[in-house]
C-alpha positions as a Markdown table, in Angstrom:
| # | Residue | x | y | z |
|---|---|---|---|---|
| 1 | Met | 56.2 | 108.0 | 214.1 |
| 2 | Ala | 56.6 | 104.4 | 215.1 |
| 3 | Asp | 56.2 | 101.7 | 212.4 |
| 4 | Pro | 53.1 | 99.8 | 213.1 |
| 5 | Val | 54.6 | 96.1 | 212.6 |
| 6 | Thr | 57.9 | 96.9 | 214.4 |
| 7 | Gly | 57.3 | 99.6 | 217.0 |
| 8 | Leu | 60.4 | 101.1 | 215.8 |
| 9 | Val | 60.8 | 104.7 | 214.8 |
| 10 | Pro | 63.3 | 105.6 | 211.6 |
| 11 | Pro | 66.3 | 105.2 | 211.3 |
| 12 | Gly | 66.0 | 101.9 | 213.4 |
| 13 | Arg | 69.3 | 100.6 | 214.1 |
| 14 | Ala | 71.0 | 102.5 | 211.1 |
| 15 | Gln | 73.7 | 105.1 | 211.9 |
| 16 | Ile | 73.7 | 108.5 | 210.7 |
| 17 | Thr | 76.9 | 110.2 | 210.1 |
| 18 | Gln | 78.6 | 113.3 | 208.7 |
| 19 | Cys | 79.7 | 113.0 | 205.2 |
| 20 | Pro | 83.6 | 112.3 | 205.2 |
| 21 | Glu | 84.1 | 113.8 | 202.0 |
| 22 | Cys | 82.5 | 117.3 | 202.5 |
| 23 | Lys | 82.8 | 117.3 | 206.0 |
| 24 | Gly | 78.9 | 117.4 | 206.7 |
| 25 | Thr | 78.7 | 120.7 | 204.8 |
| 26 | Pro | 75.1 | 120.6 | 203.3 |
| 27 | Gly | 74.6 | 122.0 | 199.8 |
| 28 | Leu | 77.8 | 121.4 | 198.4 |
| 29 | Asp | 78.1 | 119.3 | 195.0 |
| 30 | Cys | 79.5 | 116.2 | 197.0 |
| 31 | Pro | 79.2 | 112.7 | 195.0 |
| 32 | Glu | 79.0 | 110.8 | 198.3 |
| 33 | Cys | 76.2 | 112.7 | 200.3 |
| 34 | Asp | 74.4 | 114.0 | 197.3 |
| 35 | Gly | 74.8 | 117.3 | 199.0 |
| 36 | Thr | 73.0 | 116.5 | 202.3 |
| 37 | Gly | 76.1 | 116.6 | 204.4 |
| 38 | Lys | 75.1 | 113.2 | 206.0 |
| 39 | Ile | 75.2 | 109.5 | 205.1 |
| 40 | Leu | 72.9 | 106.9 | 206.5 |
| 41 | Tyr | 74.8 | 103.6 | 207.2 |
| 42 | Arg | 72.3 | 100.7 | 207.4 |
| 43 | Ala | 73.0 | 98.0 | 210.2 |
| 44 | Cys | 72.0 | 94.3 | 211.1 |
| 45 | Pro | 68.2 | 94.6 | 212.1 |
| 46 | Arg | 69.1 | 92.3 | 215.2 |
| 47 | Cys | 72.4 | 93.5 | 216.7 |
| 48 | Gly | 73.0 | 97.2 | 214.9 |
| 49 | Asp | 76.4 | 96.0 | 213.8 |
| 50 | Ile | 77.0 | 98.0 | 210.3 |
| 51 | Ala | 79.4 | 95.3 | 209.1 |
| 52 | Trp | 77.1 | 93.1 | 206.9 |
| 53 | Asp | 77.4 | 91.2 | 203.6 |
| 54 | Tyr | 75.3 | 90.4 | 200.6 |
| 55 | Ile | 74.9 | 86.7 | 200.1 |
| 56 | Asn | 73.0 | 84.4 | 197.8 |
| 57 | Asp | 73.4 | 86.6 | 194.7 |
| 58 | Arg | 72.4 | 89.8 | 196.7 |
| 59 | Arg | 69.1 | 88.3 | 197.7 |
| 60 | Glu | 69.9 | 88.1 | 201.3 |
| 61 | Met | 72.0 | 89.8 | 203.6 |
| 62 | Ala | 74.0 | 88.5 | 206.8 |
| 63 | Cys | 75.7 | 90.1 | 209.8 |
| 64 | Arg | 79.3 | 89.9 | 209.2 |
| 65 | Ile | 80.8 | 90.1 | 212.9 |
| 66 | Ser | 78.4 | 90.2 | 215.7 |
| 67 | Cys | 75.3 | 87.9 | 215.5 |
| 68 | Gly | 75.3 | 86.0 | 212.2 |
| 69 | Tyr | 71.6 | 87.0 | 211.7 |
| 70 | Arg | 70.5 | 86.7 | 208.1 |
| 71 | Trp | 67.6 | 88.8 | 206.5 |
| 72 | Thr | 66.0 | 89.6 | 203.3 |
| 73 | Ala | 65.0 | 93.3 | 202.0 |
| 74 | Asn | 61.7 | 92.9 | 203.4 |
| 75 | Asp | 62.4 | 92.3 | 206.6 |
| 76 | Pro | 60.8 | 95.1 | 208.8 |
| 77 | Gly | 63.9 | 95.8 | 210.7 |
| 78 | Trp | 65.8 | 96.7 | 207.7 |
| 79 | Leu | 62.5 | 98.7 | 206.1 |
| 80 | Ile | 62.8 | 100.9 | 209.1 |
| 81 | Gln | 66.3 | 102.0 | 208.6 |
| 82 | Arg | 65.3 | 105.3 | 206.7 |
| 83 | Leu | 64.5 | 108.9 | 207.6 |
| 84 | Pro | 61.3 | 110.5 | 207.8 |
| 85 | Asp | 59.8 | 111.6 | 204.6 |
| 86 | Thr | 60.8 | 115.3 | 205.7 |
| 87 | Gln | 64.4 | 114.6 | 206.0 |
| 88 | Val | 67.0 | 113.3 | 203.0 |
| 89 | Val | 70.1 | 111.4 | 203.6 |
| 90 | Ala | 72.3 | 109.7 | 201.0 |
| 91 | Glu | 73.0 | 106.0 | 201.5 |
| 92 | Pro | 76.6 | 104.7 | 200.6 |
| 93 | His | 76.8 | 104.0 | 196.9 |
| 94 | Ala | 76.8 | 100.4 | 196.0 |
| 95 | Thr | 80.4 | 100.5 | 195.0 |
| 96 | Ala | 81.4 | 101.4 | 198.4 |
| 97 | Glu | 79.2 | 99.4 | 200.4 |
| 98 | Arg | 80.4 | 96.0 | 201.4 |
| 99 | Asn | 83.2 | 93.7 | 199.8 |
| 100 | Cys | 82.7 | 89.9 | 200.4 |
């Protein structure tokens, strides 16, 4: 179902990939994907680039490479980057996210 504000459908511009640790095998005790076999990489809401950084004491994010767009956690294009409630995918752990 499309988001009423943005018109986008989950996962938006996010990229869903096979977990590199367990090679996409669901049900394993994998610390990276929590046993789902997939990882959701959030991306810049404007251009879709997965290279972004936290800025301003982690209150905002900025596109690192492509467009330089800056957004906050309540940006509709950021919030839509999820799977429907019927599917669960792990996001990369905070320590593995992005280094400034």
